[in-house]
mmCIF file of the N, C-alpha and C atoms, coordinates in Angstrom:
data_MODEL
# 
_entry.id   MODEL 
# 
loop_
_atom_site.group_PDB 
_atom_site.id 
_atom_site.type_symbol 
_atom_site.label_atom_id 
_atom_site.label_alt_id 
_atom_site.label_comp_id 
_atom_site.label_asym_id 
_atom_site.label_entity_id 
_atom_site.label_seq_id 
_atom_site.pdbx_PDB_ins_code 
_atom_site.Cartn_x 
_atom_site.Cartn_y 
_atom_site.Cartn_z 
_atom_site.occupancy 
_atom_site.B_iso_or_equiv 
_atom_site.pdbx_formal_charge 
_atom_site.auth_seq_id 
_atom_site.auth_comp_id 
_atom_site.auth_asym_id 
_atom_site.auth_atom_id 
_atom_site.pdbx_PDB_model_num 
ATOM 1   N N  . MET A 1 1  ? -52.277 125.223 169.758 1.00 0.00 ? 1  MET A N  1 
ATOM 2   C CA . MET A 1 1  ? -53.843 126.347 170.196 1.00 0.00 ? 1  MET A CA 1 
ATOM 3   C C  . MET A 1 1  ? -53.313 127.773 169.859 1.00 0.00 ? 1  MET A C  1 
ATOM 4   N N  . LEU A 1 2  ? -52.022 128.117 169.437 1.00 0.00 ? 2  LEU A N  1 
ATOM 5   C CA . LEU A 1 2  ? -51.785 129.196 168.659 1.00 0.00 ? 2  LEU A CA 1 
ATOM 6   C C  . LEU A 1 2  ? -51.928 128.472 167.123 1.00 0.00 ? 2  LEU A C  1 
ATOM 7   N N  . LYS A 1 3  ? -51.574 127.996 166.991 1.00 0.00 ? 3  LYS A N  1 
ATOM 8   C CA . LYS A 1 3  ? -51.180 127.094 165.314 1.00 0.00 ? 3  LYS A CA 1 
ATOM 9   C C  . LYS A 1 3  ? -52.801 127.394 165.106 1.00 0.00 ? 3  LYS A C  1 
ATOM 10  N N  . GLN A 1 4  ? -53.688 126.556 165.680 1.00 0.00 ? 4  GLN A N  1 
ATOM 11  C CA . GLN A 1 4  ? -54.835 126.251 165.644 1.00 0.00 ? 4  GLN A CA 1 
ATOM 12  C C  . GLN A 1 4  ? -55.889 127.509 165.099 1.00 0.00 ? 4  GLN A C  1 
ATOM 13  N N  . TRP A 1 5  ? -55.359 128.714 166.324 1.00 0.00 ? 5  TRP A N  1 
ATOM 14  C CA . TRP A 1 5  ? -56.653 129.592 165.527 1.00 0.00 ? 5  TRP A CA 1 
ATOM 15  C C  . TRP A 1 5  ? -55.782 129.744 164.781 1.00 0.00 ? 5  TRP A C  1 
ATOM 16  N N  . GLU A 1 6  ? -54.458 130.730 164.665 1.00 0.00 ? 6  GLU A N  1 
ATOM 17  C CA . GLU A 1 6  ? -53.833 131.292 162.940 1.00 0.00 ? 6  GLU A CA 1 
ATOM 18  C C  . GLU A 1 6  ? -54.515 130.193 162.101 1.00 0.00 ? 6  GLU A C  1 
ATOM 19  N N  . GLN A 1 7  ? -54.623 129.140 162.321 1.00 0.00 ? 7  GLN A N  1 
ATOM 20  C CA . GLN A 1 7  ? -55.182 128.302 160.912 1.00 0.00 ? 7  GLN A CA 1 
ATOM 21  C C  . GLN A 1 7  ? -57.114 129.170 160.871 1.00 0.00 ? 7  GLN A C  1 
ATOM 22  N N  . GLN A 1 8  ? -57.236 129.008 161.530 1.00 0.00 ? 8  GLN A N  1 
ATOM 23  C CA . GLN A 1 8  ? -58.798 129.357 161.727 1.00 0.00 ? 8  GLN A CA 1 
ATOM 24  C C  . GLN A 1 8  ? -59.374 130.933 161.181 1.00 0.00 ? 8  GLN A C  1 
ATOM 25  N N  . ALA A 1 9  ? -57.933 131.870 161.843 1.00 0.00 ? 9  ALA A N  1 
ATOM 26  C CA . ALA A 1 9  ? -57.402 133.158 161.298 1.00 0.00 ? 9  ALA A CA 1 
ATOM 27  C C  . ALA A 1 9  ? -57.717 132.904 159.817 1.00 0.00 ? 9  ALA A C  1 
ATOM 28  N N  . GLN A 1 10 ? -56.997 132.399 159.133 1.00 0.00 ? 10 GLN A N  1 
ATOM 29  C CA . GLN A 1 10 ? -56.577 132.418 157.856 1.00 0.00 ? 10 GLN A CA 1 
ATOM 30  C C  . GLN A 1 10 ? -58.053 132.136 156.811 1.00 0.00 ? 10 GLN A C  1 
ATOM 31  N N  . LYS A 1 11 ? -58.752 130.852 157.528 1.00 0.00 ? 11 LYS A N  1 
ATOM 32  C CA . LYS A 1 11 ? -59.825 130.214 156.847 1.00 0.00 ? 11 LYS A CA 1 
ATOM 33  C C  . LYS A 1 11 ? -60.750 131.480 157.024 1.00 0.00 ? 11 LYS A C  1 
ATOM 34  N N  . GLN A 1 12 ? -61.022 132.753 157.600 1.00 0.00 ? 12 GLN A N  1 
ATOM 35  C CA . GLN A 1 12 ? -61.838 133.281 157.999 1.00 0.00 ? 12 GLN A CA 1 
ATOM 36  C C  . GLN A 1 12 ? -61.533 134.456 157.119 1.00 0.00 ? 12 GLN A C  1 
ATOM 37  N N  . HIS A 1 13 ? -60.342 134.785 156.833 1.00 0.00 ? 13 HIS A N  1 
ATOM 38  C CA . HIS A 1 13 ? -59.749 135.832 156.223 1.00 0.00 ? 13 HIS A CA 1 
ATOM 39  C C  . HIS A 1 13 ? -59.646 137.081 157.378 1.00 0.00 ? 13 HIS A C  1 
ATOM 40  N N  . VAL A 1 14 ? -58.792 136.377 158.683 1.00 0.00 ? 14 VAL A N  1 
ATOM 41  C CA . VAL A 1 14 ? -58.976 137.617 159.146 1.00 0.00 ? 14 VAL A CA 1 
ATOM 42  C C  . VAL A 1 14 ? -57.718 138.056 158.829 1.00 0.00 ? 14 VAL A C  1 
ATOM 43  N N  . ASP A 1 15 ? -58.019 139.889 158.753 1.00 0.00 ? 15 ASP A N  1 
ATOM 44  C CA . ASP A 1 15 ? -56.064 140.834 158.525 1.00 0.00 ? 15 ASP A CA 1 
ATOM 45  C C  . ASP A 1 15 ? -55.213 139.785 159.079 1.00 0.00 ? 15 ASP A C  1 
ATOM 46  N N  . PRO A 1 16 ? -53.795 139.503 158.621 1.00 0.00 ? 16 PRO A N  1 
ATOM 47  C CA . PRO A 1 16 ? -52.706 139.377 158.971 1.00 0.00 ? 16 PRO A CA 1 
ATOM 48  C C  . PRO A 1 16 ? -52.040 140.105 159.816 1.00 0.00 ? 16 PRO A C  1 
ATOM 49  N N  . LYS A 1 17 ? -52.476 141.889 159.884 1.00 0.00 ? 17 LYS A N  1 
ATOM 50  C CA . LYS A 1 17 ? -51.856 142.313 161.074 1.00 0.00 ? 17 LYS A CA 1 
ATOM 51  C C  . LYS A 1 17 ? -52.556 142.011 162.850 1.00 0.00 ? 17 LYS A C  1 
ATOM 52  N N  . VAL A 1 18 ? -53.738 141.814 162.538 1.00 0.00 ? 18 VAL A N  1 
ATOM 53  C CA . VAL A 1 18 ? -54.382 142.258 163.357 1.00 0.00 ? 18 VAL A CA 1 
ATOM 54  C C  . VAL A 1 18 ? -54.693 140.827 164.611 1.00 0.00 ? 18 VAL A C  1 
ATOM 55  N N  . ALA A 1 19 ? -54.299 139.704 162.981 1.00 0.00 ? 19 ALA A N  1 
ATOM 56  C CA . ALA A 1 19 ? -53.771 137.947 163.816 1.00 0.00 ? 19 ALA A CA 1 
ATOM 57  C C  . ALA A 1 19 ? -51.956 137.851 164.565 1.00 0.00 ? 19 ALA A C  1 
ATOM 58  N N  . GLU A 1 20 ? -51.219 138.547 163.586 1.00 0.00 ? 20 GLU A N  1 
ATOM 59  C CA . GLU A 1 20 ? -50.008 138.327 164.227 1.00 0.00 ? 20 GLU A CA 1 
ATOM 60  C C  . GLU A 1 20 ? -50.240 139.496 165.556 1.00 0.00 ? 20 GLU A C  1 
ATOM 61  N N  . ASN A 1 21 ? -50.683 140.417 166.074 1.00 0.00 ? 21 ASN A N  1 
ATOM 62  C CA . ASN A 1 21 ? -50.703 141.417 167.031 1.00 0.00 ? 21 ASN A CA 1 
ATOM 63  C C  . ASN A 1 21 ? -51.455 140.514 168.071 1.00 0.00 ? 21 ASN A C  1 
ATOM 64  N N  . PHE A 1 22 ? -52.425 139.862 167.794 1.00 0.00 ? 22 PHE A N  1 
ATOM 65  C CA . PHE A 1 22 ? -53.178 138.780 168.493 1.00 0.00 ? 22 PHE A CA 1 
ATOM 66  C C  . PHE A 1 22 ? -52.839 138.123 168.848 1.00 0.00 ? 22 PHE A C  1 
ATOM 67  N N  . LEU A 1 23 ? -51.399 137.307 167.728 1.00 0.00 ? 23 LEU A N  1 
ATOM 68  C CA . LEU A 1 23 ? -50.952 136.222 168.463 1.00 0.00 ? 23 LEU A CA 1 
ATOM 69  C C  . LEU A 1 23 ? -49.765 136.621 169.358 1.00 0.00 ? 23 LEU A C  1 
ATOM 70  N N  . SER A 1 24 ? -49.342 137.734 168.716 1.00 0.00 ? 24 SER A N  1 
ATOM 71  C CA . SER A 1 24 ? -48.302 138.536 169.636 1.00 0.00 ? 24 SER A CA 1 
ATOM 72  C C  . SER A 1 24 ? -48.506 138.334 171.535 1.00 0.00 ? 24 SER A C  1 
ATOM 73  N N  . LEU A 1 25 ? -49.960 138.388 171.529 1.00 0.00 ? 25 LEU A N  1 
ATOM 74  C CA . LEU A 1 25 ? -50.241 138.926 172.967 1.00 0.00 ? 25 LEU A CA 1 
ATOM 75  C C  . LEU A 1 25 ? -50.052 137.676 173.185 1.00 0.00 ? 25 LEU A C  1 
ATOM 76  N N  . PHE A 1 26 ? -50.318 136.702 173.094 1.00 0.00 ? 26 PHE A N  1 
ATOM 77  C CA . PHE A 1 26 ? -50.079 134.802 173.713 1.00 0.00 ? 26 PHE A CA 1 
ATOM 78  C C  . PHE A 1 26 ? -48.786 134.542 173.536 1.00 0.00 ? 26 PHE A C  1 
ATOM 79  N N  . ASN A 1 27 ? -48.148 135.069 172.862 1.00 0.00 ? 27 ASN A N  1 
ATOM 80  C CA . ASN A 1 27 ? -46.230 134.714 172.892 1.00 0.00 ? 27 ASN A CA 1 
ATOM 81  C C  . ASN A 1 27 ? -45.306 134.872 173.554 1.00 0.00 ? 27 ASN A C  1 
ATOM 82  N N  . ALA A 1 28 ? -45.910 136.559 174.041 1.00 0.00 ? 28 ALA A N  1 
ATOM 83  C CA . ALA A 1 28 ? -44.887 137.319 174.753 1.00 0.00 ? 28 ALA A CA 1 
ATOM 84  C C  . ALA A 1 28 ? -44.536 136.927 176.362 1.00 0.00 ? 28 ALA A C  1 
ATOM 85  N N  . PRO A 1 29 ? -45.845 135.913 176.848 1.00 0.00 ? 29 PRO A N  1 
ATOM 86  C CA . PRO A 1 29 ? -45.960 135.145 177.938 1.00 0.00 ? 29 PRO A CA 1 
ATOM 87  C C  . PRO A 1 29 ? -44.385 134.302 177.750 1.00 0.00 ? 29 PRO A C  1 
ATOM 88  N N  . LEU A 1 30 ? -45.242 133.742 176.803 1.00 0.00 ? 30 LEU A N  1 
ATOM 89  C CA . LEU A 1 30 ? -44.721 132.392 176.802 1.00 0.00 ? 30 LEU A CA 1 
ATOM 90  C C  . LEU A 1 30 ? -43.276 132.178 176.430 1.00 0.00 ? 30 LEU A C  1 
ATOM 91  N N  . ASN A 1 31 ? -43.179 133.730 175.794 1.00 0.00 ? 31 ASN A N  1 
ATOM 92  C CA . ASN A 1 31 ? -41.869 133.562 175.098 1.00 0.00 ? 31 ASN A CA 1 
ATOM 93  C C  . ASN A 1 31 ? -40.248 134.020 176.950 1.00 0.00 ? 31 ASN A C  1 
ATOM 94  N N  . ALA A 1 32 ? -41.307 135.095 177.630 1.00 0.00 ? 32 ALA A N  1 
ATOM 95  C CA . ALA A 1 32 ? -40.715 134.812 178.523 1.00 0.00 ? 32 ALA A CA 1 
ATOM 96  C C  . ALA A 1 32 ? -40.665 134.155 179.701 1.00 0.00 ? 32 ALA A C  1 
ATOM 97  N N  . TYR A 1 33 ? -40.937 133.548 179.588 1.00 0.00 ? 33 TYR A N  1 
ATOM 98  C CA . TYR A 1 33 ? -40.960 131.994 180.019 1.00 0.00 ? 33 TYR A CA 1 
ATOM 99  C C  . TYR A 1 33 ? -40.070 131.452 179.846 1.00 0.00 ? 33 TYR A C  1 
ATOM 100 N N  . GLN A 1 34 ? -40.135 130.959 178.881 1.00 0.00 ? 34 GLN A N  1 
ATOM 101 C CA . GLN A 1 34 ? -39.205 129.945 177.793 1.00 0.00 ? 34 GLN A CA 1 
ATOM 102 C C  . GLN A 1 34 ? -37.802 130.338 177.965 1.00 0.00 ? 34 GLN A C  1 
ATOM 103 N N  . GLN A 1 35 ? -37.428 132.040 178.116 1.00 0.00 ? 35 GLN A N  1 
ATOM 104 C CA . GLN A 1 35 ? -36.473 132.744 178.289 1.00 0.00 ? 35 GLN A CA 1 
ATOM 105 C C  . GLN A 1 35 ? -35.939 132.236 179.851 1.00 0.00 ? 35 GLN A C  1 
ATOM 106 N N  . THR A 1 36 ? -36.704 132.866 180.938 1.00 0.00 ? 36 THR A N  1 
ATOM 107 C CA . THR A 1 36 ? -36.236 132.551 182.287 1.00 0.00 ? 36 THR A CA 1 
ATOM 108 C C  . THR A 1 36 ? -36.168 130.993 182.454 1.00 0.00 ? 36 THR A C  1 
ATOM 109 N N  . LEU A 1 37 ? -36.778 130.107 181.974 1.00 0.00 ? 37 LEU A N  1 
ATOM 110 C CA . LEU A 1 37 ? -35.897 128.405 182.060 1.00 0.00 ? 37 LEU A CA 1 
ATOM 111 C C  . LEU A 1 37 ? -34.545 128.587 181.772 1.00 0.00 ? 37 LEU A C  1 
ATOM 112 N N  . GLU A 1 38 ? -34.714 129.036 180.276 1.00 0.00 ? 38 GLU A N  1 
ATOM 113 C CA . GLU A 1 38 ? -33.133 128.933 179.307 1.00 0.00 ? 38 GLU A CA 1 
ATOM 114 C C  . GLU A 1 38 ? -32.403 129.404 180.642 1.00 0.00 ? 38 GLU A C  1 
ATOM 115 N N  . VAL A 1 39 ? -32.381 130.900 181.477 1.00 0.00 ? 39 VAL A N  1 
ATOM 116 C CA . VAL A 1 39 ? -31.216 131.464 182.346 1.00 0.00 ? 39 VAL A CA 1 
ATOM 117 C C  . VAL A 1 39 ? -31.494 130.360 183.771 1.00 0.00 ? 39 VAL A C  1 
ATOM 118 N N  . VAL A 1 40 ? -32.302 130.236 183.937 1.00 0.00 ? 40 VAL A N  1 
ATOM 119 C CA . VAL A 1 40 ? -32.135 129.257 185.187 1.00 0.00 ? 40 VAL A CA 1 
ATOM 120 C C  . VAL A 1 40 ? -31.499 127.950 185.394 1.00 0.00 ? 40 VAL A C  1 
ATOM 121 N N  . GLU A 1 41 ? -31.692 126.927 183.939 1.00 0.00 ? 41 GLU A N  1 
ATOM 122 C CA . GLU A 1 41 ? -31.203 126.059 183.205 1.00 0.00 ? 41 GLU A CA 1 
ATOM 123 C C  . GLU A 1 41 ? -29.127 126.634 183.318 1.00 0.00 ? 41 GLU A C  1 
ATOM 124 N N  . THR A 1 42 ? -28.934 127.770 182.614 1.00 0.00 ? 42 THR A N  1 
ATOM 125 C CA . THR A 1 42 ? -27.711 128.180 182.684 1.00 0.00 ? 42 THR A CA 1 
ATOM 126 C C  . THR A 1 42 ? -27.042 127.916 183.978 1.00 0.00 ? 42 THR A C  1 
ATOM 127 N N  . ALA A 1 43 ? -27.577 128.933 184.643 1.00 0.00 ? 43 ALA A N  1 
ATOM 128 C CA . ALA A 1 43 ? -27.189 129.091 186.059 1.00 0.00 ? 43 ALA A CA 1 
ATOM 129 C C  . ALA A 1 43 ? -27.004 127.543 186.760 1.00 0.00 ? 43 ALA A C  1 
ATOM 130 N N  . SER A 1 44 ? -28.225 126.781 186.466 1.00 0.00 ? 44 SER A N  1 
ATOM 131 C CA . SER A 1 44 ? -28.298 125.741 187.041 1.00 0.00 ? 44 SER A CA 1 
ATOM 132 C C  . SER A 1 44 ? -26.859 125.078 187.313 1.00 0.00 ? 44 SER A C  1 
ATOM 133 N N  . HIS A 1 45 ? -26.494 124.969 185.522 1.00 0.00 ? 45 HIS A N  1 
ATOM 134 C CA . HIS A 1 45 ? -25.098 123.769 184.911 1.00 0.00 ? 45 HIS A CA 1 
ATOM 135 C C  . HIS A 1 45 ? -23.648 124.400 185.420 1.00 0.00 ? 45 HIS A C  1 
ATOM 136 N N  . GLU A 1 46 ? -24.195 125.975 185.574 1.00 0.00 ? 46 GLU A N  1 
ATOM 137 C CA . GLU A 1 46 ? -22.707 126.512 186.073 1.00 0.00 ? 46 GLU A CA 1 
ATOM 138 C C  . GLU A 1 46 ? -22.727 126.818 187.533 1.00 0.00 ? 46 GLU A C  1 
ATOM 139 N N  . SER A 1 47 ? -23.875 126.513 188.072 1.00 0.00 ? 47 SER A N  1 
ATOM 140 C CA . SER A 1 47 ? -23.410 126.013 190.204 1.00 0.00 ? 47 SER A CA 1 
ATOM 141 C C  . SER A 1 47 ? -23.032 124.566 190.103 1.00 0.00 ? 47 SER A C  1 
ATOM 142 N N  . ILE A 1 48 ? -23.700 123.933 189.011 1.00 0.00 ? 48 ILE A N  1 
ATOM 143 C CA . ILE A 1 48 ? -23.196 122.543 189.622 1.00 0.00 ? 48 ILE A CA 1 
ATOM 144 C C  . ILE A 1 48 ? -21.996 122.134 188.624 1.00 0.00 ? 48 ILE A C  1 
ATOM 145 N N  . GLU A 1 49 ? -21.087 123.243 188.091 1.00 0.00 ? 49 GLU A N  1 
ATOM 146 C CA . GLU A 1 49 ? -19.545 122.972 187.458 1.00 0.00 ? 49 GLU A CA 1 
ATOM 147 C C  . GLU A 1 49 ? -19.087 123.496 189.026 1.00 0.00 ? 49 GLU A C  1 
ATOM 148 N N  . SER A 1 50 ? -19.068 124.719 188.898 1.00 0.00 ? 50 SER A N  1 
ATOM 149 C CA . SER A 1 50 ? -18.692 125.486 190.145 1.00 0.00 ? 50 SER A CA 1 
ATOM 150 C C  . SER A 1 50 ? -18.764 124.651 191.342 1.00 0.00 ? 50 SER A C  1 
ATOM 151 N N  . PHE A 1 51 ? -19.941 123.662 191.268 1.00 0.00 ? 51 PHE A N  1 
ATOM 152 C CA . PHE A 1 51 ? -19.351 122.907 193.190 1.00 0.00 ? 51 PHE A CA 1 
ATOM 153 C C  . PHE A 1 51 ? -18.854 121.811 192.343 1.00 0.00 ? 51 PHE A C  1 
ATOM 154 N N  . LYS A 1 52 ? -18.450 121.008 191.486 1.00 0.00 ? 52 LYS A N  1 
ATOM 155 C CA . LYS A 1 52 ? -17.708 120.454 190.862 1.00 0.00 ? 52 LYS A CA 1 
ATOM 156 C C  . LYS A 1 52 ? -16.350 120.762 191.483 1.00 0.00 ? 52 LYS A C  1 
ATOM 157 N N  . LYS A 1 53 ? -15.728 121.964 190.741 1.00 0.00 ? 53 LYS A N  1 
ATOM 158 C CA . LYS A 1 53 ? -15.024 122.102 191.057 1.00 0.00 ? 53 LYS A CA 1 
ATOM 159 C C  . LYS A 1 53 ? -13.979 122.494 192.486 1.00 0.00 ? 53 LYS A C  1 
ATOM 160 N N  . ALA A 1 54 ? -15.251 123.048 193.204 1.00 0.00 ? 54 ALA A N  1 
ATOM 161 C CA . ALA A 1 54 ? -14.599 123.196 194.653 1.00 0.00 ? 54 ALA A CA 1 
ATOM 162 C C  . ALA A 1 54 ? -14.345 122.072 195.403 1.00 0.00 ? 54 ALA A C  1 
ATOM 163 N N  . ALA A 1 55 ? -14.988 120.595 194.831 1.00 0.00 ? 55 ALA A N  1 
ATOM 164 C CA . ALA A 1 55 ? -15.202 119.896 195.674 1.00 0.00 ? 55 ALA A CA 1 
ATOM 165 C C  . ALA A 1 55 ? -13.952 119.148 195.546 1.00 0.00 ? 55 ALA A C  1 
ATOM 166 N N  . GLU A 1 56 ? -13.404 119.203 193.943 1.00 0.00 ? 56 GLU A N  1 
ATOM 167 C CA . GLU A 1 56 ? -12.528 118.755 193.519 1.00 0.00 ? 56 GLU A CA 1 
ATOM 168 C C  . GLU A 1 56 ? -11.062 119.430 194.586 1.00 0.00 ? 56 GLU A C  1 
ATOM 169 N N  . SER A 1 57 ? -11.008 120.815 194.315 1.00 0.00 ? 57 SER A N  1 
ATOM 170 C CA . SER A 1 57 ? -10.220 121.439 195.084 1.00 0.00 ? 57 SER A CA 1 
ATOM 171 C C  . SER A 1 57 ? -10.510 121.076 197.058 1.00 0.00 ? 57 SER A C  1 
ATOM 172 N N  . PHE A 1 58 ? -10.869 120.847 197.046 1.00 0.00 ? 58 PHE A N  1 
ATOM 173 C CA . PHE A 1 58 ? -11.346 120.335 198.472 1.00 0.00 ? 58 PHE A CA 1 
ATOM 174 C C  . PHE A 1 58 ? -10.795 119.022 198.791 1.00 0.00 ? 58 PHE A C  1 
ATOM 175 N N  . GLU A 1 59 ? -10.791 118.225 197.841 1.00 0.00 ? 59 GLU A N  1 
ATOM 176 C CA . GLU A 1 59 ? -10.581 116.840 198.029 1.00 0.00 ? 59 GLU A CA 1 
ATOM 177 C C  . GLU A 1 59 ? -9.453  116.857 197.656 1.00 0.00 ? 59 GLU A C  1 
ATOM 178 N N  . LYS A 1 60 ? -8.597  117.506 197.009 1.00 0.00 ? 60 LYS A N  1 
ATOM 179 C CA . LYS A 1 60 ? -6.890  117.922 196.309 1.00 0.00 ? 60 LYS A CA 1 
ATOM 180 C C  . LYS A 1 60 ? -6.317  118.416 197.701 1.00 0.00 ? 60 LYS A C  1 
ATOM 181 N N  . ALA A 1 61 ? -7.372  119.533 198.118 1.00 0.00 ? 61 ALA A N  1 
ATOM 182 C CA . ALA A 1 61 ? -6.403  120.073 199.844 1.00 0.00 ? 61 ALA A CA 1 
ATOM 183 C C  . ALA A 1 61 ? -6.677  119.061 201.211 1.00 0.00 ? 61 ALA A C  1 
ATOM 184 N N  . LEU A 1 62 ? -7.502  118.028 201.367 1.00 0.00 ? 62 LEU A N  1 
ATOM 185 C CA . LEU A 1 62 ? -7.698  117.042 202.082 1.00 0.00 ? 62 LEU A CA 1 
ATOM 186 C C  . LEU A 1 62 ? -6.386  115.738 201.840 1.00 0.00 ? 62 LEU A C  1 
ATOM 187 N N  . GLN A 1 63 ? -6.062  115.996 200.729 1.00 0.00 ? 63 GLN A N  1 
ATOM 188 C CA . GLN A 1 63 ? -5.145  114.393 200.236 1.00 0.00 ? 63 GLN A CA 1 
ATOM 189 C C  . GLN A 1 63 ? -3.741  115.158 200.760 1.00 0.00 ? 63 GLN A C  1 
ATOM 190 N N  . GLN A 1 64 ? -3.349  116.522 200.451 1.00 0.00 ? 64 GLN A N  1 
ATOM 191 C CA . GLN A 1 64 ? -2.332  117.073 200.822 1.00 0.00 ? 64 GLN A CA 1 
ATOM 192 C C  . GLN A 1 64 ? -2.017  117.172 202.411 1.00 0.00 ? 64 GLN A C  1 
ATOM 193 N N  . GLY A 1 65 ? -3.030  117.694 203.017 1.00 0.00 ? 65 GLY A N  1 
ATOM 194 C CA . GLY A 1 65 ? -3.527  117.580 204.483 1.00 0.00 ? 65 GLY A CA 1 
ATOM 195 C C  . GLY A 1 65 ? -2.960  116.493 205.279 1.00 0.00 ? 65 GLY A C  1 
ATOM 196 N N  . ARG A 1 66 ? -3.812  115.182 204.147 1.00 0.00 ? 66 ARG A N  1 
ATOM 197 C CA . ARG A 1 66 ? -3.530  113.759 205.233 1.00 0.00 ? 66 ARG A CA 1 
ATOM 198 C C  . ARG A 1 66 ? -2.268  113.186 204.917 1.00 0.00 ? 66 ARG A C  1 
ATOM 199 N N  . GLU A 1 67 ? -1.595  113.475 203.729 1.00 0.00 ? 67 GLU A N  1 
ATOM 200 C CA . GLU A 1 67 ? -0.173  113.641 203.390 1.00 0.00 ? 67 GLU A CA 1 
ATOM 201 C C  . GLU A 1 67 ? 0.933   114.233 204.433 1.00 0.00 ? 67 GLU A C  1 
ATOM 202 N N  . GLN A 1 68 ? 0.796   115.309 204.752 1.00 0.00 ? 68 GLN A N  1 
ATOM 203 C CA . GLN A 1 68 ? 1.315   115.994 205.471 1.00 0.00 ? 68 GLN A CA 1 
ATOM 204 C C  . GLN A 1 68 ? 1.377   115.619 206.912 1.00 0.00 ? 68 GLN A C  1 
ATOM 205 N N  . TRP A 1 69 ? 0.213   115.275 207.540 1.00 0.00 ? 69 TRP A N  1 
ATOM 206 C CA . TRP A 1 69 ? -0.248  114.659 208.596 1.00 0.00 ? 69 TRP A CA 1 
ATOM 207 C C  . TRP A 1 69 ? 0.828   113.521 208.867 1.00 0.00 ? 69 TRP A C  1 
ATOM 208 N N  . LYS A 1 70 ? 0.481   112.575 207.723 1.00 0.00 ? 70 LYS A N  1 
ATOM 209 C CA . LYS A 1 70 ? 1.721   111.792 208.013 1.00 0.00 ? 70 LYS A CA 1 
ATOM 210 C C  . LYS A 1 70 ? 3.213   112.246 208.175 1.00 0.00 ? 70 LYS A C  1 
ATOM 211 N N  . GLU A 1 71 ? 3.670   112.482 207.405 1.00 0.00 ? 71 GLU A N  1 
ATOM 212 C CA . GLU A 1 71 ? 4.477   112.776 207.039 1.00 0.00 ? 71 GLU A CA 1 
ATOM 213 C C  . GLU A 1 71 ? 5.752   113.456 208.600 1.00 0.00 ? 71 GLU A C  1 
ATOM 214 N N  . THR A 1 72 ? 4.176   114.301 208.746 1.00 0.00 ? 72 THR A N  1 
ATOM 215 C CA . THR A 1 72 ? 4.993   114.907 210.660 1.00 0.00 ? 72 THR A CA 1 
ATOM 216 C C  . THR A 1 72 ? 4.600   114.147 211.233 1.00 0.00 ? 72 THR A C  1 
ATOM 217 N N  . ALA A 1 73 ? 3.598   113.257 211.716 1.00 0.00 ? 73 ALA A N  1 
ATOM 218 C CA . ALA A 1 73 ? 3.418   111.661 212.794 1.00 0.00 ? 73 ALA A CA 1 
ATOM 219 C C  . ALA A 1 73 ? 4.942   110.800 212.356 1.00 0.00 ? 73 ALA A C  1 
ATOM 220 N N  . HIS A 1 74 ? 5.676   110.380 210.965 1.00 0.00 ? 74 HIS A N  1 
ATOM 221 C CA . HIS A 1 74 ? 6.105   109.890 210.718 1.00 0.00 ? 74 HIS A CA 1 
ATOM 222 C C  . HIS A 1 74 ? 7.805   110.506 211.208 1.00 0.00 ? 74 HIS A C  1 
ATOM 223 N N  . LYS A 1 75 ? 7.788   111.293 211.419 1.00 0.00 ? 75 LYS A N  1 
ATOM 224 C CA . LYS A 1 75 ? 9.119   112.453 211.349 1.00 0.00 ? 75 LYS A CA 1 
ATOM 225 C C  . LYS A 1 75 ? 9.205   112.582 213.218 1.00 0.00 ? 75 LYS A C  1 
ATOM 226 N N  . ALA A 1 76 ? 8.033   112.684 213.883 1.00 0.00 ? 76 ALA A N  1 
ATOM 227 C CA . ALA A 1 76 ? 7.916   112.759 214.957 1.00 0.00 ? 76 ALA A CA 1 
ATOM 228 C C  . ALA A 1 76 ? 8.058   111.600 215.926 1.00 0.00 ? 76 ALA A C  1 
ATOM 229 N N  . GLN A 1 77 ? 7.447   110.302 215.863 1.00 0.00 ? 77 GLN A N  1 
ATOM 230 C CA . GLN A 1 77 ? 7.697   108.628 216.052 1.00 0.00 ? 77 GLN A CA 1 
ATOM 231 C C  . GLN A 1 77 ? 9.585   108.835 216.352 1.00 0.00 ? 77 GLN A C  1 
ATOM 232 N N  . ARG A 1 78 ? 9.907   108.345 214.706 1.00 0.00 ? 78 ARG A N  1 
ATOM 233 C CA . ARG A 1 78 ? 11.382  109.216 214.595 1.00 0.00 ? 78 ARG A CA 1 
ATOM 234 C C  . ARG A 1 78 ? 12.369  109.711 215.889 1.00 0.00 ? 78 ARG A C  1 
ATOM 235 N N  . SER A 1 79 ? 11.807  110.931 215.637 1.00 0.00 ? 79 SER A N  1 
ATOM 236 C CA . SER A 1 79 ? 12.885  111.687 216.877 1.00 0.00 ? 79 SER A CA 1 
ATOM 237 C C  . SER A 1 79 ? 12.359  110.644 218.333 1.00 0.00 ? 79 SER A C  1 
ATOM 238 N N  . PHE A 1 80 ? 11.557  110.491 218.723 1.00 0.00 ? 80 PHE A N  1 
ATOM 239 C CA . PHE A 1 80 ? 11.205  109.664 219.484 1.00 0.00 ? 80 PHE A CA 1 
ATOM 240 C C  . PHE A 1 80 ? 11.844  108.586 219.813 1.00 0.00 ? 80 PHE A C  1 
ATOM 241 N N  . THR A 1 81 ? 11.936  107.358 218.650 1.00 0.00 ? 81 THR A N  1 
ATOM 242 C CA . THR A 1 81 ? 12.405  106.634 219.240 1.00 0.00 ? 81 THR A CA 1 
ATOM 243 C C  . THR A 1 81 ? 13.939  106.245 218.657 1.00 0.00 ? 81 THR A C  1 
ATOM 244 N N  . GLU A 1 82 ? 14.750  107.291 218.053 1.00 0.00 ? 82 GLU A N  1 
ATOM 245 C CA . GLU A 1 82 ? 16.308  107.519 218.234 1.00 0.00 ? 82 GLU A CA 1 
ATOM 246 C C  . GLU A 1 82 ? 16.725  107.743 218.990 1.00 0.00 ? 82 GLU A C  1 
ATOM 247 N N  . PRO A 1 83 ? 17.538  106.977 219.647 1.00 0.00 ? 83 PRO A N  1 
ATOM 248 C CA . PRO A 1 83 ? 18.804  107.296 220.706 1.00 0.00 ? 83 PRO A CA 1 
ATOM 249 C C  . PRO A 1 83 ? 19.327  108.619 220.390 1.00 0.00 ? 83 PRO A C  1 
ATOM 250 N N  . GLU A 1 84 ? 19.561  109.271 221.836 1.00 0.00 ? 84 GLU A N  1 
ATOM 251 C CA . GLU A 1 84 ? 19.743  110.554 221.182 1.00 0.00 ? 84 GLU A CA 1 
ATOM 252 C C  . GLU A 1 84 ? 21.843  110.539 221.011 1.00 0.00 ? 84 GLU A C  1 
ATOM 253 N N  . LYS A 1 85 ? 21.968  111.290 220.379 1.00 0.00 ? 85 LYS A N  1 
ATOM 254 C CA . LYS A 1 85 ? 23.867  110.964 220.111 1.00 0.00 ? 85 LYS A CA 1 
ATOM 255 C C  . LYS A 1 85 ? 24.851  112.017 221.279 1.00 0.00 ? 85 LYS A C  1 
# 
């Protein structure tokens, strides 16, 4: 739509400064909207990456906890089943 208006302005010999100012009135909100979308997109990607890293850390801690639990349970079982000397 803006391109069409620009072409029409050129055909009608509108002062280029007037046309440029008029177009900037329309472009300003669109540019702000585009910048907002880019910020939201970047923040979303960063949030996803942070979540993935947190999930991986949690998974690793959970696995370590399981291994320690198994080891402790195994030691406890051995201490109950071995005869005292």
